[in-house]
VEXBAKE-533424 format. One line per field, with one value per residue (C-alpha): residue in one letter; x, y, z. Coordinates in nm, 3 decimals. Example, Ala and Ser with C-alpha at 12.3 -4.5 7.8 and 13.67 -1.06 7.14 Angstrom:
<loses>
residuo = [A; S] .
c1 = [1.230; 1.367] .
c2 = [-0.450; -0.106] .
c3 = [0.780; 0.714] .
</loses>
This chain:
<loses>
residuo = [X; X; X; X; X; X; X; X; X; X; X; X; X; X; X; X; X; X; X; X; X; X; X; X; X; X; X; X; X; X; X; X; X; X; X; X; X; X; X; X; X; X; X; X; X; X; X; X; X; X; X; X; X; X; X; X; X; X; X; X; X; X; X; X; X; X; X; X; X; X; X; X; X; X; X; X; X; X; X; X; X; X; X; X; X; X; X; X; X; X; X; X; X; X; X; X; X; X; X; X; X; X; X; X; X; X; X; X; X; X; X; X; X; X; X; X; X; X; X; X; X; X; X; X; X; X; X; X; X; X; X; X; X; X; X; X; X; X; X; X; X; X; X; X; X; X; X; X; X; X; X; X; X; X; X; X; X; X; X; X; X; X; X; X; X; X; X; X; X; X; X; X; X; X; X; X; X; X; X; X; X; X; X; X; X; X; X; X; X; X; X; X; X; X; X; X; X; X; X; X; X; X; X; X; X; X; X; X; X; X; X; X; X; X; X; X; X; X; X; X; X; X; X; X; X; X; X; X; X; X; X; X; X; X; X; X; X; X; X; X; X; X; X; X; X; X; X; X; X; X; X; X; X; X; X; X; X; X; X; X; X; X; X; X; X; X; X; X; X; X; X; X; X; X; X; X; X; X; X; X; X; X; X; X; X; X; X; X; X; X; X; X; X; X; X; X; X; X; X; X; X; X; X; X; X; X; X; X; X; X; X; X; X; X; X; X; X; X; X; X; X; X; X; X; X; X; X; X; X; X; X; X; X; X; X; X; X; X; X; X; X; X; X; X; X; X; X; X; X; X; X; X; X; X; X; X; X; X; X; X; X; X; X; X; X; X; X; X; X; X; X; X; X; X; X; X; X; X; X; X; X; X; X; X; X; X; X; X; X; X; X; X; X; X; X; X; X; X; X; X; X; X; X; X; X; X; X; X; X; X; X; X; X; X; X; X; X; X; X; X; X; X; X; X; X; X; X; X; X; X; X; X; X; X; X; X; X; X; X; X; X; X; X; X; X; X; X; X; X; X; X; X; X] .
c1 = [0.009; 0.147; 0.204; 0.013; 0.199; 0.268; 0.446; 0.610; 0.759; 0.863; 1.036; 1.217; 1.318; 1.453; 1.637; 1.794; 1.885; 2.032; 2.247; 2.372; 2.473; 2.683; 3.011; 2.979; 2.830; 3.135; 3.223; 3.250; 2.992; 3.087; 2.925; 2.602; 2.510; 2.137; 2.055; 2.008; 1.824; 1.596; 1.521; 1.480; 1.230; 1.034; 1.027; 0.900; 0.628; 0.530; 0.528; 0.327; 0.069; 0.041; -0.008; -0.280; -0.479; -0.434; -0.574; -0.871; -0.939; -0.927; -1.173; -1.405; -1.362; -1.224; -0.956; -0.681; -0.441; -0.502; -0.442; -0.121; -0.010; -0.078; 0.133; 0.422; 0.423; 0.391; 0.680; 0.883; 0.803; 0.920; 1.228; 1.315; 1.254; 1.483; 1.748; 1.720; 1.741; 2.050; 2.235; 2.532; 2.506; 2.135; 1.967; 2.272; 2.646; 2.653; 2.283; 2.006; 1.990; 2.372; 2.349; 2.687; 2.900; 2.710; 2.338; 2.260; 2.389; 2.186; 1.887; 1.908; 1.946; 1.640; 1.435; 1.544; 1.486; 1.163; 0.957; 0.936; 0.877; 0.601; 0.442; 0.464; 0.309; 0.033; -0.078; -0.125; -0.333; -0.336; -0.551; -0.902; -1.068; -0.886; -0.959; -1.330; -1.348; -1.194; -1.421; -1.747; -1.963; -1.956; -1.589; -1.452; -1.198; -1.117; -0.969; -0.811; -0.623; -0.529; -0.386; -0.207; -0.062; 0.049; 0.216; 0.407; 0.536; 0.642; 0.835; 1.004; 1.079; 1.246; 1.445; 1.554; 1.649; 1.841; 2.049; 2.102; 2.219; 2.439; 2.596; 2.968; 2.951; 2.751; 2.948; 3.094; 2.915; 3.056; 3.392; 3.361; 3.161; 3.241; 3.101; 3.315; 3.382; 3.093; 2.868; 2.959; 2.893; 2.544; 2.440; 2.345; 2.117; 1.920; 1.894; 1.779; 1.511; 1.385; 1.398; 1.172; 0.939; 0.938; 0.831; 0.551; 0.402; 0.440; 0.242; -0.028; -0.053; -0.174; -0.540; -0.572; -0.393; -0.278; -0.156; 0.044; 0.188; 0.332; 0.520; 0.692; 0.765; 0.943; 1.117; 1.250; 1.353; 1.562; 1.710; 1.804; 1.964; 2.149; 2.294; 2.388; 2.577; 2.729; 2.840; 3.050; 3.051; 2.868; 2.838; 2.881; 2.651; 2.508; 2.435; 2.250; 2.054; 1.964; 1.832; 1.623; 1.479; 1.375; 1.210; 1.027; 0.919; 0.783; 0.574; 0.422; 0.137; 0.066; -0.013; -0.239; -0.409; -0.449; -0.686; -0.931; -0.948; -1.302; -1.444; -1.393; -1.739; -1.860; -2.079; -2.246; -2.524; -2.558; -2.593; -2.862; -3.084; -3.050; -3.114; -2.974; -2.730; -2.843; -2.942; -2.791; -2.448; -2.383; -2.293; -2.517; -2.852; -2.882; -3.039; -2.772; -2.510; -2.670; -2.711; -2.353; -2.246; -2.459; -2.271; -1.941; -2.041; -2.149; -1.850; -1.561; -1.308; -1.301; -1.122; -1.107; -1.232; -1.518; -1.587; -1.879; -1.864; -2.138; -2.013; -2.254; -2.202; -2.204; -2.443; -2.609; -2.947; -2.801; -2.626; -2.954; -3.144; -2.906; -2.825; -3.124; -3.181; -2.975; -2.673; -2.711; -2.736; -2.426; -2.254; -2.348; -2.218; -1.887; -1.833; -1.931; -1.663; -1.419; -1.513; -1.447; -1.081; -1.018; -1.152; -1.022; -1.205; -1.324; -1.472; -1.844; -1.978; -2.358; -2.609; -2.720; -2.979; -3.039; -2.706; -2.452; -2.298; -2.254; -1.917; -1.838; -1.473; -1.389; -1.063; -1.001; -0.940; -1.041; -0.711; -0.721; -1.096; -0.998; -0.721; -0.952; -1.225; -0.990; -0.863; -1.213; -1.319; -0.994; -1.062; -1.404; -1.252; -0.939; -1.100; -1.416; -1.699; -1.864; -2.229; -2.425; -2.325; -2.110; -1.812; -1.869; -1.682; -1.803; -1.681; -1.806; -1.843; -1.783; -1.877; -1.717; -1.825; -1.657; -1.896; -1.907; -2.064; -2.408; -2.716; -2.775; -2.421; -2.466; -2.777; -2.576; -2.285; -2.495; -2.659; -2.315; -2.182; -2.485; -2.434; -2.058; -2.175; -2.412; -2.132; -1.907; -2.176; -2.272; -1.908; -1.806; -1.852; -1.580; -1.429; -1.442; -1.545; -1.392; -1.332; -0.974; -0.963; -1.002; -1.252; -1.614; -1.569; -1.306; -1.018; -0.889; -0.977; -0.982; -0.614; -0.468; -0.235; -0.231; -0.420; -0.234; -0.237] .
c2 = [0.004; 0.335; 0.581; 0.905; 1.220; 1.353; 1.029; 0.967; 1.335; 1.275; 0.932; 1.096; 1.393; 1.183; 0.948; 1.247; 1.396; 1.074; 1.051; 1.415; 1.329; 1.038; 1.221; 1.399; 1.119; 1.092; 1.461; 1.562; 1.826; 1.876; 1.786; 1.885; 1.774; 1.884; 1.745; 1.372; 1.421; 1.678; 1.439; 1.140; 1.337; 1.427; 1.087; 0.956; 1.205; 1.137; 0.752; 0.756; 0.989; 0.785; 0.472; 0.667; 0.768; 0.418; 0.268; 0.508; 0.384; 0.023; 0.097; 0.247; 0.007; -0.328; -0.367; -0.634; -0.431; -0.112; -0.289; -0.424; -0.090; 0.083; -0.195; -0.138; 0.242; 0.197; -0.037; 0.203; 0.496; 0.286; 0.198; 0.543; 0.629; 0.362; 0.482; 0.824; 0.692; 0.499; 0.731; 0.920; 1.284; 1.298; 1.333; 1.302; 1.263; 0.878; 0.796; 0.784; 0.402; 0.351; 0.103; 0.224; 0.039; -0.108; -0.053; 0.257; 0.075; -0.231; -0.062; 0.136; -0.190; -0.354; -0.037; -0.008; -0.378; -0.408; -0.134; -0.217; -0.597; -0.477; -0.273; -0.566; -0.796; -0.557; -0.530; -0.920; -0.878; -1.247; -1.535; -1.462; -1.599; -1.358; -1.059; -1.140; -1.179; -0.820; -0.668; -0.827; -0.573; -0.794; -0.779; -0.635; -0.409; -0.193; -0.511; -0.635; -0.300; -0.289; -0.644; -0.570; -0.251; -0.431; -0.709; -0.443; -0.270; -0.605; -0.718; -0.378; -0.349; -0.711; -0.622; -0.305; -0.462; -0.726; -0.491; -0.241; -0.513; -0.651; -0.310; -0.343; -0.726; -0.715; -0.763; -0.434; -0.285; 0.046; 0.179; 0.537; 0.727; 0.474; 0.137; -0.161; -0.457; -0.647; -0.347; -0.335; -0.705; -0.694; -0.385; -0.594; -0.806; -0.495; -0.378; -0.717; -0.709; -0.362; -0.468; -0.764; -0.541; -0.296; -0.580; -0.707; -0.349; -0.283; -0.600; -0.561; -0.198; -0.033; 0.016; 0.334; 0.651; 0.519; 0.201; 0.375; 0.615; 0.305; 0.226; 0.567; 0.503; 0.180; 0.332; 0.615; 0.393; 0.177; 0.478; 0.613; 0.271; 0.266; 0.620; 0.555; 0.239; 0.412; 0.702; 0.475; 0.737; 0.998; 1.365; 1.317; 1.447; 1.089; 1.061; 1.382; 1.303; 0.977; 1.107; 1.362; 1.082; 0.892; 1.199; 1.235; 0.872; 0.918; 1.219; 1.076; 0.862; 1.109; 1.372; 1.131; 1.044; 1.401; 1.474; 1.227; 1.331; 1.385; 1.197; 0.854; 0.664; 0.299; 0.109; -0.024; 0.240; 0.194; -0.190; -0.132; 0.088; -0.151; -0.475; -0.796; -1.000; -1.228; -1.557; -1.751; -1.613; -1.427; -1.108; -0.781; -0.741; -0.496; -0.254; -0.288; -0.218; 0.091; 0.230; 0.149; 0.337; 0.639; 0.643; 0.623; 0.885; 1.126; 1.087; 1.074; 1.343; 1.588; 1.451; 1.094; 0.847; 0.618; 0.338; 0.115; -0.214; -0.454; -0.815; -1.060; -1.436; -1.517; -1.795; -1.845; -1.910; -2.163; -2.346; -2.349; -2.486; -2.762; -2.870; -2.721; -2.416; -2.561; -2.578; -2.213; -2.121; -2.320; -2.117; -1.787; -1.898; -2.013; -1.701; -1.486; -1.643; -1.596; -1.218; -1.190; -1.319; -1.065; -0.762; -0.566; -0.579; -0.211; -0.296; -0.361; -0.657; -0.721; -0.865; -0.648; -0.899; -1.269; -1.309; -1.080; -0.867; -0.505; -0.382; -0.043; 0.040; 0.337; 0.526; 0.365; 0.543; 0.411; 0.229; 0.070; -0.059; -0.186; -0.391; -0.524; -0.627; -0.745; -0.989; -1.092; -1.175; -1.365; -1.562; -1.675; -1.783; -1.971; -2.259; -2.459; -2.378; -2.653; -2.710; -2.964; -3.241; -3.106; -2.893; -2.638; -2.351; -2.006; -1.651; -1.314; -0.951; -0.630; -0.291; 0.010; 0.355; 0.631; 0.816; 1.196; 1.457; 1.557; 1.392; 1.150; 1.063; 0.698; 0.641; 0.810; 0.588; 0.289; 0.365; 0.420; 0.089; -0.081; 0.077; -0.049; -0.394; -0.403; -0.305; -0.584; -0.830; -0.709; -0.756; -1.089; -1.124; -1.230; -0.869; -0.556; -0.210; 0.068; 0.435; 0.366; 0.184; 0.496; 0.344; 0.250; -0.091; -0.283; -0.405; -0.668; -0.942; -0.859; -0.905; -1.008; -0.732; -0.399; -0.385; -0.418; -0.156] .
c3 = [0.003; -0.096; 0.188; 0.178; 0.064; 0.417; 0.563; 0.218; 0.245; 0.607; 0.538; 0.226; 0.441; 0.706; 0.456; 0.307; 0.647; 0.765; 0.451; 0.497; 0.863; 0.759; 0.690; 1.029; 1.236; 1.477; 1.500; 1.858; 1.940; 2.295; 2.633; 2.751; 3.105; 3.092; 2.733; 2.810; 3.148; 2.992; 2.693; 2.920; 3.119; 2.824; 2.681; 3.029; 3.016; 2.672; 2.709; 3.039; 2.886; 2.573; 2.792; 2.992; 2.683; 2.536; 2.848; 2.830; 2.474; 2.572; 2.865; 2.609; 2.325; 2.481; 2.228; 2.299; 2.068; 2.260; 2.595; 2.449; 2.332; 2.664; 2.840; 2.578; 2.642; 3.021; 3.017; 2.792; 3.035; 3.343; 3.169; 3.068; 3.455; 3.573; 3.307; 3.451; 3.825; 3.741; 3.501; 3.668; 3.648; 3.540; 3.894; 4.106; 4.066; 4.080; 3.991; 4.240; 4.236; 4.250; 3.992; 3.834; 3.593; 3.293; 3.429; 3.209; 2.900; 2.951; 3.050; 2.718; 2.527; 2.701; 2.622; 2.252; 2.191; 2.386; 2.278; 1.906; 1.989; 2.249; 1.985; 1.722; 1.966; 2.075; 1.701; 1.711; 2.004; 2.117; 2.034; 1.895; 2.200; 2.415; 2.167; 2.171; 2.552; 2.602; 2.351; 2.524; 2.688; 3.004; 3.027; 3.358; 3.175; 3.478; 3.663; 3.343; 3.285; 3.663; 3.638; 3.311; 3.468; 3.785; 3.579; 3.376; 3.694; 3.822; 3.541; 3.461; 3.831; 3.835; 3.521; 3.665; 4.010; 3.844; 3.626; 3.911; 4.156; 3.905; 3.841; 3.762; 3.724; 3.396; 3.080; 2.963; 2.651; 2.703; 2.807; 2.937; 2.657; 2.387; 2.288; 2.381; 2.145; 2.304; 2.253; 1.894; 1.849; 2.041; 1.832; 1.544; 1.749; 1.874; 1.505; 1.407; 1.673; 1.566; 1.191; 1.286; 1.470; 1.176; 0.935; 1.164; 1.223; 0.860; 0.771; 1.058; 1.123; 0.797; 0.862; 1.089; 1.141; 1.495; 1.343; 1.084; 1.344; 1.500; 1.188; 1.215; 1.579; 1.501; 1.210; 1.440; 1.714; 1.454; 1.298; 1.646; 1.733; 1.410; 1.470; 1.829; 1.711; 1.419; 1.621; 1.860; 2.139; 2.324; 2.249; 1.878; 1.585; 1.558; 1.926; 1.957; 1.647; 1.800; 2.112; 1.912; 1.691; 2.029; 2.166; 1.826; 1.860; 2.206; 2.096; 1.751; 1.907; 2.177; 1.939; 1.746; 2.080; 2.195; 1.908; 2.041; 2.408; 2.501; 2.236; 2.364; 2.355; 2.440; 2.213; 2.533; 2.524; 2.158; 2.202; 2.487; 2.280; 1.975; 2.155; 2.045; 1.836; 1.557; 1.671; 1.378; 1.336; 1.681; 1.535; 1.580; 1.425; 1.131; 1.382; 1.640; 1.375; 1.245; 1.591; 1.676; 1.328; 1.428; 1.769; 1.600; 1.367; 1.665; 1.874; 1.607; 1.622; 1.327; 1.025; 1.184; 0.917; 0.948; 0.677; 0.592; 0.406; 0.292; 0.217; 0.067; 0.024; -0.346; -0.455; -0.106; -0.257; -0.505; -0.200; -0.017; -0.324; -0.375; -0.014; 0.176; 0.405; 0.702; 0.462; 0.376; 0.760; 0.823; 0.544; 0.699; 1.050; 0.917; 0.715; 1.014; 1.210; 0.947; 0.903; 1.285; 1.251; 0.985; 1.172; 1.480; 1.805; 1.764; 1.428; 1.426; 1.244; 1.187; 0.949; 0.646; 0.512; 0.425; 0.245; 0.402; 0.654; 0.737; 0.868; 1.047; 1.058; 1.297; 1.239; 0.889; 0.586; 0.222; 0.174; 0.512; 0.479; 0.127; 0.256; 0.538; 0.323; 0.052; 0.319; 0.429; 0.083; 0.036; 0.361; 0.213; -0.120; -0.002; 0.186; 0.165; 0.381; 0.580; 0.576; 0.798; 0.552; 0.276; 0.213; -0.059; -0.205; -0.228; -0.261; -0.156; -0.289; -0.120; -0.153; 0.055; 0.120; 0.344; 0.583; 0.543; 0.740; 0.818; 1.005; 0.727; 0.675; 0.762; 0.531; 0.249; 0.305; 0.333; -0.003; -0.152; -0.009; -0.151; -0.496; -0.485; -0.390; -0.673; -0.898; -0.778; -0.827; -1.173; -1.283; -1.205; -0.817; -0.578; -0.583; -0.390; -0.520; -0.307; -0.347; -0.289; -0.630; -0.823; -1.054; -1.083; -1.225; -1.044; -1.275; -1.037; -0.803; -0.433; -0.298; -0.624; -0.659; -0.855; -1.180; -1.503; -1.754] .
</loses>
């Protein structure tokens, strides 16, 4: 998926800036006693605020990835506090925890390898059963959040205590202000972990503005690690640039979340007004889905995208005529479960009619929702669907629309998605019509790669 213009320009600018710094990477700029403590303090504040805002979103939406992201940022903030307390000359001449020796360098290594991996793991979100349990209206999210926070504090506390108590007995990764041979040898390992996290985030985090910010965060941390290792010592051009990138990385997600403060809503009230779930498939009824869509429309921040998608099972009537109505019901149940596995916890899945489903995707732009529905349609196509007595192969068609502004925005978007769905069916089925395609008639099958000229 092509990056939007602003992130693409940022990536190109950072790449050009990094290349311009290469000849001066190891030039000594001079010592600044206040620079690192001030930056670490700012990083602590940004990470802890980010964790708090992500936790508020988890309490409102029940999303497992949001809980994981909150835990990752909480751990990063606590590790930064530990680094600040251990670092000689930061808050006291010998460090307030008197860890001494190699403790600051080891805490730096844990933080730079741990946060990217934590963000990657958070986007996975855990097993599907766990994600569904956390998203359920009956989940005790406050208790879950408290337990997760206590676990993070315990783990970070244990790691900090072990590194601090070991102190000078830890293997030397630095010698004075320069890297030791062991530090140079271990550097590629940290870089490898960051690259692995970058690949995972790039593959799984492309659907919403928040997820795409995480890709930039991991890229900044990776670049900062590379600059630190390349500069070989403190107070060089590369070292100062690396700290600056880390500070930017800690502020990116926070800036995104601050736009949504005061607009966090819960779908619990919407579910209560609409009533029930569909007895056959377990997803929301059409009425409940539309009420949830109206709720999301009313509470979304200015400029925050909201998408609708209609997905119909191709040939469901023919399956029912051939194998009986129970077989058609079984197909709908199976496909509902497959759609759940392709969607995020905050996405709303409901019935749209006798043959299909309505999906509401908050915080997802046209390219993101196209990617999600592409995957959903591909999941229907790739494996046989079990009926009560037979395995049959079927496909699905999808139509997508973005929700605009105004009191009738949901109704207008629903009509547009229905028109797009009809176009998908009229031109061969097993495909998705979306505004992101830039065409009225789709020229390719869903998830089959870019169209050929």
